[in-house]
Each structure stands twice: as structure tokens, then as C-alpha cells.
DOLUMBA-663621 format. One record per residue (C-alpha): residue in three letters; x, y, z. Coordinates in steps of 0.2 Angstrom, whole numbers, plus 5000, padded with zeros to 4 digits. Last residue first. Layout:
BEGIN
residuo: ALA | x: X | y: Y | z: Z
...
***
This chain:
BEGIN
residuo: GLU | x: 4303 | y: 5740 | z: 4883
residuo: VAL | x: 4312 | y: 5743 | z: 4867
residuo: HIS | x: 4330 | y: 5749 | z: 4868
residuo: LYS | x: 4336 | y: 5763 | z: 4857
residuo: LYS | x: 4355 | y: 5762 | z: 4852
residuo: LYS | x: 4364 | y: 5778 | z: 4856
residuo: SER | x: 4372 | y: 5786 | z: 4841
residuo: LYS | x: 4391 | y: 5785 | z: 4839
residuo: GLY | x: 4399 | y: 5800 | z: 4832
residuo: ILE | x: 4397 | y: 5808 | z: 4814
residuo: GLY | x: 4380 | y: 5810 | z: 4807
residuo: ALA | x: 4381 | y: 5810 | z: 4788
residuo: SER | x: 4371 | y: 5820 | z: 4775
residuo: ILE | x: 4362 | y: 5819 | z: 4759
residuo: SER | x: 4350 | y: 5833 | z: 4754
residuo: ILE | x: 4336 | y: 5835 | z: 4741
residuo: GLN | x: 4329 | y: 5853 | z: 4741
residuo: PHE | x: 4312 | y: 5860 | z: 4734
residuo: MET | x: 4310 | y: 5879 | z: 4732
residuo: ASN | x: 4294 | y: 5889 | z: 4730
residuo: LYS | x: 4295 | y: 5906 | z: 4721
residuo: LYS | x: 4291 | y: 5924 | z: 4725
residuo: GLU | x: 4290 | y: 5933 | z: 4709
residuo: GLU | x: 4296 | y: 5951 | z: 4705
residuo: GLY | x: 4294 | y: 5956 | z: 4686
residuo: ASN | x: 4294 | y: 5944 | z: 4672
residuo: HIS | x: 4307 | y: 5951 | z: 4660
residuo: TYR | x: 4322 | y: 5959 | z: 4666
residuo: TYR | x: 4329 | y: 5958 | z: 4684
residuo: SER | x: 4315 | y: 5949 | z: 4694
residuo: ASN | x: 4317 | y: 5931 | z: 4690
residuo: VAL | x: 4317 | y: 5926 | z: 4708
residuo: THR | x: 4311 | y: 5932 | z: 4725
residuo: ALA | x: 4315 | y: 5918 | z: 4737
residuo: PHE | x: 4308 | y: 5904 | z: 4748
residuo: SER | x: 4290 | y: 5907 | z: 4745
residuo: PRO | x: 4286 | y: 5890 | z: 4751
residuo: TYR | x: 4301 | y: 5879 | z: 4756
residuo: PHE | x: 4299 | y: 5860 | z: 4753
residuo: ALA | x: 4312 | y: 5848 | z: 4760
residuo: LEU | x: 4318 | y: 5830 | z: 4756
residuo: GLU | x: 4331 | y: 5821 | z: 4766
residuo: ILE | x: 4343 | y: 5807 | z: 4764
residuo: LYS | x: 4353 | y: 5802 | z: 4779
residuo: PRO | x: 4370 | y: 5792 | z: 4783
residuo: GLN | x: 4374 | y: 5788 | z: 4801
residuo: ILE | x: 4393 | y: 5786 | z: 4803
residuo: PHE | x: 4400 | y: 5779 | z: 4820
residuo: THR | x: 4388 | y: 5765 | z: 4820
residuo: GLU | x: 4377 | y: 5759 | z: 4834
residuo: LYS | x: 4363 | y: 5752 | z: 4824
residuo: ASP | x: 4344 | y: 5757 | z: 4825
residuo: GLY | x: 4345 | y: 5773 | z: 4813
residuo: PHE | x: 4355 | y: 5764 | z: 4800
residuo: LEU | x: 4348 | y: 5773 | z: 4785
residuo: GLN | x: 4342 | y: 5789 | z: 4793
residuo: ALA | x: 4327 | y: 5794 | z: 4782
residuo: GLY | x: 4319 | y: 5810 | z: 4778
residuo: ALA | x: 4304 | y: 5822 | z: 4777
residuo: ILE | x: 4305 | y: 5841 | z: 4780
residuo: ILE | x: 4293 | y: 5856 | z: 4778
residuo: GLY | x: 4301 | y: 5873 | z: 4777
residuo: PHE | x: 4301 | y: 5890 | z: 4783
residuo: TYR | x: 4312 | y: 5905 | z: 4779
residuo: ASN | x: 4319 | y: 5921 | z: 4786
residuo: THR | x: 4324 | y: 5939 | z: 4781
residuo: HIS | x: 4321 | y: 5939 | z: 4762
residuo: PHE | x: 4333 | y: 5928 | z: 4751
residuo: PHE | x: 4332 | y: 5938 | z: 4735
residuo: ASP | x: 4329 | y: 5956 | z: 4740
residuo: GLU | x: 4339 | y: 5953 | z: 4756
residuo: GLY | x: 4354 | y: 5948 | z: 4746
residuo: SER | x: 4364 | y: 5964 | z: 4750
residuo: ARG | x: 4373 | y: 5972 | z: 4736
residuo: ASP | x: 4387 | y: 5970 | z: 4723
residuo: ILE | x: 4381 | y: 5971 | z: 4705
residuo: GLU | x: 4392 | y: 5977 | z: 4691
residuo: LYS | x: 4383 | y: 5987 | z: 4678
residuo: ALA | x: 4383 | y: 5988 | z: 4659
residuo: ASN | x: 4374 | y: 5999 | z: 4647
residuo: SER | x: 4372 | y: 6001 | z: 4628
residuo: TYR | x: 4364 | y: 6012 | z: 4616
residuo: ASN | x: 4365 | y: 6015 | z: 4597
residuo: ASP | x: 4361 | y: 6031 | z: 4588
residuo: GLY | x: 4365 | y: 6024 | z: 4571
residuo: ASP | x: 4349 | y: 6030 | z: 4562
residuo: PRO | x: 4342 | y: 6013 | z: 4562
residuo: ASN | x: 4343 | y: 6011 | z: 4581
residuo: TYR | x: 4352 | y: 5997 | z: 4590
residuo: GLN | x: 4348 | y: 5994 | z: 4609
residuo: TRP | x: 4359 | y: 5986 | z: 4622
residuo: SER | x: 4358 | y: 5980 | z: 4640
residuo: SER | x: 4369 | y: 5974 | z: 4653
residuo: LYS | x: 4369 | y: 5965 | z: 4670
residuo: SER | x: 4383 | y: 5959 | z: 4682
residuo: GLY | x: 4386 | y: 5948 | z: 4697
residuo: THR | x: 4385 | y: 5949 | z: 4716
residuo: THR | x: 4371 | y: 5947 | z: 4728
residuo: LYS | x: 4374 | y: 5945 | z: 4747
residuo: SER | x: 4367 | y: 5938 | z: 4763
residuo: HIS | x: 4371 | y: 5938 | z: 4781
residuo: PHE | x: 4363 | y: 5932 | z: 4797
residuo: TYR | x: 4348 | y: 5924 | z: 4788
residuo: TYR | x: 4335 | y: 5916 | z: 4799
residuo: GLY | x: 4328 | y: 5898 | z: 4798
residuo: MET | x: 4313 | y: 5888 | z: 4803
residuo: GLN | x: 4312 | y: 5870 | z: 4799
residuo: ILE | x: 4297 | y: 5858 | z: 4801
residuo: GLY | x: 4295 | y: 5839 | z: 4804
residuo: PHE | x: 4297 | y: 5822 | z: 4797
residuo: TYR | x: 4306 | y: 5806 | z: 4801
residuo: TYR | x: 4310 | y: 5789 | z: 4795
residuo: ASP | x: 4323 | y: 5778 | z: 4804
residuo: THR | x: 4330 | y: 5763 | z: 4794
residuo: VAL | x: 4334 | y: 5747 | z: 4804
residuo: VAL | x: 4316 | y: 5739 | z: 4804
residuo: TYR | x: 4317 | y: 5725 | z: 4817
residuo: PRO | x: 4309 | y: 5735 | z: 4831
residuo: GLN | x: 4293 | y: 5740 | z: 4821
residuo: ARG | x: 4292 | y: 5758 | z: 4818
residuo: ASP | x: 4285 | y: 5774 | z: 4825
residuo: ILE | x: 4288 | y: 5789 | z: 4814
residuo: GLU | x: 4302 | y: 5800 | z: 4821
residuo: TYR | x: 4297 | y: 5818 | z: 4824
residuo: LEU | x: 4307 | y: 5832 | z: 4820
residuo: LEU | x: 4308 | y: 5851 | z: 4825
residuo: LYS | x: 4322 | y: 5859 | z: 4815
residuo: LEU | x: 4331 | y: 5875 | z: 4820
residuo: TYR | x: 4340 | y: 5887 | z: 4808
residuo: GLY | x: 4355 | y: 5898 | z: 4807
residuo: SER | x: 4359 | y: 5907 | z: 4790
residuo: PHE | x: 4374 | y: 5912 | z: 4779
residuo: ALA | x: 4369 | y: 5918 | z: 4762
residuo: SER | x: 4375 | y: 5918 | z: 4744
residuo: HIS | x: 4366 | y: 5924 | z: 4728
residuo: LYS | x: 4377 | y: 5924 | z: 4712
residuo: TYR | x: 4369 | y: 5934 | z: 4698
residuo: GLU | x: 4372 | y: 5934 | z: 4679
residuo: GLY | x: 4363 | y: 5946 | z: 4667
residuo: LYS | x: 4358 | y: 5949 | z: 4649
residuo: GLY | x: 4350 | y: 5961 | z: 4638
residuo: GLY | x: 4342 | y: 5964 | z: 4621
residuo: GLY | x: 4341 | y: 5975 | z: 4606
residuo: GLY | x: 4335 | y: 5979 | z: 4589
residuo: LEU | x: 4321 | y: 5966 | z: 4587
residuo: GLY | x: 4323 | y: 5955 | z: 4602
residuo: GLU | x: 4336 | y: 5946 | z: 4612
residuo: TYR | x: 4335 | y: 5942 | z: 4630
residuo: LYS | x: 4347 | y: 5933 | z: 4641
residuo: TYR | x: 4345 | y: 5928 | z: 4660
residuo: SER | x: 4355 | y: 5921 | z: 4674
residuo: GLU | x: 4353 | y: 5915 | z: 4692
residuo: ASN | x: 4365 | y: 5906 | z: 4703
residuo: ILE | x: 4361 | y: 5900 | z: 4721
residuo: GLN | x: 4373 | y: 5898 | z: 4735
residuo: SER | x: 4368 | y: 5893 | z: 4752
residuo: TYR | x: 4378 | y: 5892 | z: 4768
residuo: ALA | x: 4370 | y: 5883 | z: 4783
residuo: LEU | x: 4371 | y: 5882 | z: 4802
residuo: GLY | x: 4361 | y: 5870 | z: 4813
residuo: PRO | x: 4349 | y: 5867 | z: 4827
residuo: THR | x: 4340 | y: 5850 | z: 4828
residuo: LEU | x: 4327 | y: 5847 | z: 4841
residuo: ARG | x: 4320 | y: 5829 | z: 4842
residuo: ILE | x: 4304 | y: 5821 | z: 4846
residuo: GLU | x: 4304 | y: 5801 | z: 4845
residuo: PRO | x: 4313 | y: 5800 | z: 4861
residuo: TYR | x: 4298 | y: 5805 | z: 4871
residuo: LYS | x: 4300 | y: 5801 | z: 4889
residuo: LYS | x: 4318 | y: 5806 | z: 4888
residuo: LEU | x: 4314 | y: 5823 | z: 4881
residuo: LEU | x: 4325 | y: 5834 | z: 4870
residuo: LEU | x: 4335 | y: 5821 | z: 4860
residuo: ILE | x: 4346 | y: 5833 | z: 4852
residuo: GLU | x: 4353 | y: 5832 | z: 4834
residuo: LYS | x: 4367 | y: 5844 | z: 4829
residuo: GLU | x: 4369 | y: 5853 | z: 4813
residuo: LEU | x: 4382 | y: 5858 | z: 4799
residuo: PHE | x: 4375 | y: 5863 | z: 4782
residuo: LEU | x: 4381 | y: 5866 | z: 4764
residuo: ASN | x: 4368 | y: 5871 | z: 4751
residuo: TYR | x: 4371 | y: 5871 | z: 4733
residuo: ASN | x: 4366 | y: 5878 | z: 4716
residuo: ALA | x: 4376 | y: 5874 | z: 4700
residuo: LYS | x: 4362 | y: 5876 | z: 4688
residuo: ASN | x: 4343 | y: 5878 | z: 4693
residuo: ILE | x: 4341 | y: 5897 | z: 4691
residuo: SER | x: 4340 | y: 5899 | z: 4672
residuo: TYR | x: 4331 | y: 5911 | z: 4660
residuo: ASP | x: 4332 | y: 5912 | z: 4641
residuo: TYR | x: 4320 | y: 5925 | z: 4633
residuo: HIS | x: 4317 | y: 5926 | z: 4615
residuo: LEU | x: 4306 | y: 5911 | z: 4615
residuo: ASP | x: 4294 | y: 5919 | z: 4627
residuo: ASP | x: 4285 | y: 5906 | z: 4637
residuo: SER | x: 4296 | y: 5908 | z: 4652
residuo: LYS | x: 4301 | y: 5894 | z: 4663
residuo: THR | x: 4303 | y: 5898 | z: 4682
residuo: GLY | x: 4289 | y: 5887 | z: 4689
residuo: MET | x: 4299 | y: 5876 | z: 4701
residuo: PHE | x: 4315 | y: 5881 | z: 4710
residuo: LEU | x: 4328 | y: 5867 | z: 4714
residuo: PRO | x: 4340 | y: 5868 | z: 4729
residuo: TYR | x: 4353 | y: 5854 | z: 4730
residuo: GLY | x: 4359 | y: 5849 | z: 4747
residuo: ALA | x: 4375 | y: 5845 | z: 4756
residuo: GLY | x: 4378 | y: 5838 | z: 4773
residuo: ILE | x: 4387 | y: 5837 | z: 4790
residuo: THR | x: 4379 | y: 5830 | z: 4806
residuo: LEU | x: 4388 | y: 5832 | z: 4823
residuo: ALA | x: 4391 | y: 5822 | z: 4839
residuo: SER | x: 4376 | y: 5810 | z: 4837
residuo: ARG | x: 4361 | y: 5807 | z: 4847
residuo: ASP | x: 4365 | y: 5819 | z: 4861
residuo: GLN | x: 4354 | y: 5819 | z: 4877
residuo: ALA | x: 4348 | y: 5836 | z: 4883
residuo: LYS | x: 4354 | y: 5844 | z: 4898
residuo: THR | x: 4368 | y: 5855 | z: 4890
residuo: SER | x: 4356 | y: 5859 | z: 4876
residuo: PHE | x: 4343 | y: 5869 | z: 4887
residuo: THR | x: 4352 | y: 5885 | z: 4888
residuo: ALA | x: 4359 | y: 5886 | z: 4870
residuo: LEU | x: 4342 | y: 5880 | z: 4864
residuo: ILE | x: 4332 | y: 5894 | z: 4874
residuo: ILE | x: 4344 | y: 5907 | z: 4866
residuo: PHE | x: 4342 | y: 5899 | z: 4849
residuo: LEU | x: 4323 | y: 5899 | z: 4850
residuo: LEU | x: 4323 | y: 5918 | z: 4856
residuo: THR | x: 4333 | y: 5923 | z: 4841
residuo: ILE | x: 4320 | y: 5914 | z: 4830
residuo: PHE | x: 4306 | y: 5923 | z: 4838
residuo: HIS | x: 4315 | y: 5940 | z: 4838
residuo: LYS | x: 4317 | y: 5939 | z: 4819
residuo: MET | x: 4299 | y: 5933 | z: 4816
***
């Protein structure tokens, strides 16, 4: 998969000089949301859906003049996901806080849904493939145990390591979105996008439930900067 993604970027770099630009650049931000991370244990408090974000920069390319509805979009993204847990039971407990950050490159293959000419908004769907150039996990964890005989135990550890165990090496997603002023020649083109990433990360793996690969949803808002070329219906 690593070599496949690398090859796609090489092909893109060679081909993009001949492709038609739709907008200069698109910048945006997304909110990642993980499902199925609640625990049934009342003594265990786990959180992964607070203060997460994804920042991205991408460029949309009209690859083929005969098929303007097909687009290739390369991009760069920075993601940060915060994970925490706290457990308290009879005579002991533990807690941990982790910050997972990663820098990745990706490629989207998009298809614009055929619309009537008078509909201003463009709707599209497609797939996304990404590869992590660098990832890191930092934070801390601790545990403690109280014994009746006074022989108490406590342990604390700082975390600073690669984020590969959380992010893995690459990711795949399914995308659907809307460009609000797709048929207008505007300098800024706002977009809303929804994405689903199966088995995106290994979460909740530090204290209670063991390693579990979780799916991720993401809602993003972005803006294309630079005039888009108005499409003409023949």
C-alpha cells in the first residue's frame, strides 16, 4: 500500500502540469468523531471525542476535459486526536491522557453528480486514500494500588513515541460533499463534506478494553480560494 500511494503522488506530480485547475487552493478544517467507544463499566471513564481536529490543504484538478465531472484532488493534512481514561475500583485505579498527532498526504478521486444547469450547488462523492509521513503519541499514564497492610503501589510514566500503533500506516475513506456556489465564478467557494473511514485507528487500548480498531466519521468545512472556471452546457 505504501508503494501504491507513493506511485500515485509521482504520477500526479507529472500529470498535474497538464491538467485544468478548478481553484488555486482549498483550505479547511474537520472534526473527527469515533463511534462505539462507550464502556459499560461504571467505574471506567473513557473519552476520545473531545478537542479533536483535522486541518488540510488541497488542490482540485480537472483531470480530463471530456469528463469534467471526474476530479483528482491531492492534499496534505495534520490531525490531532486526544484520548483519555480514568478507572477507579476497589483499592486502586489508573488514568491516562494521550495526544495523537500525524502529518499525512492523501489523494481523493471525486465524481460530481449530474445536475440541472439552474442548480447552483455542486454535489459530489468519491474515495480518499492517505499515507502518514509522520505520527507521534505523547502524554502520560499512571496507576495505583492500596493494600490493607500498608504496602501501597503507584506508578507513573510519560509517553513520547511513534503514533503508528494508533494511526497505522495508511487510511481509506468514502466521501460525499457539496460545493455551495459550484456554478458561479466566485473567488471563494465554500464546501461541506462528510467522510467515513473504516478501521481508522486503534483506540481504547491502554487500560480496560484491549486493542480495538474503530471507525471514524468526519465533518469538514472548507473554502476554495481562486476563481473557478464556470462550466458551459453545450
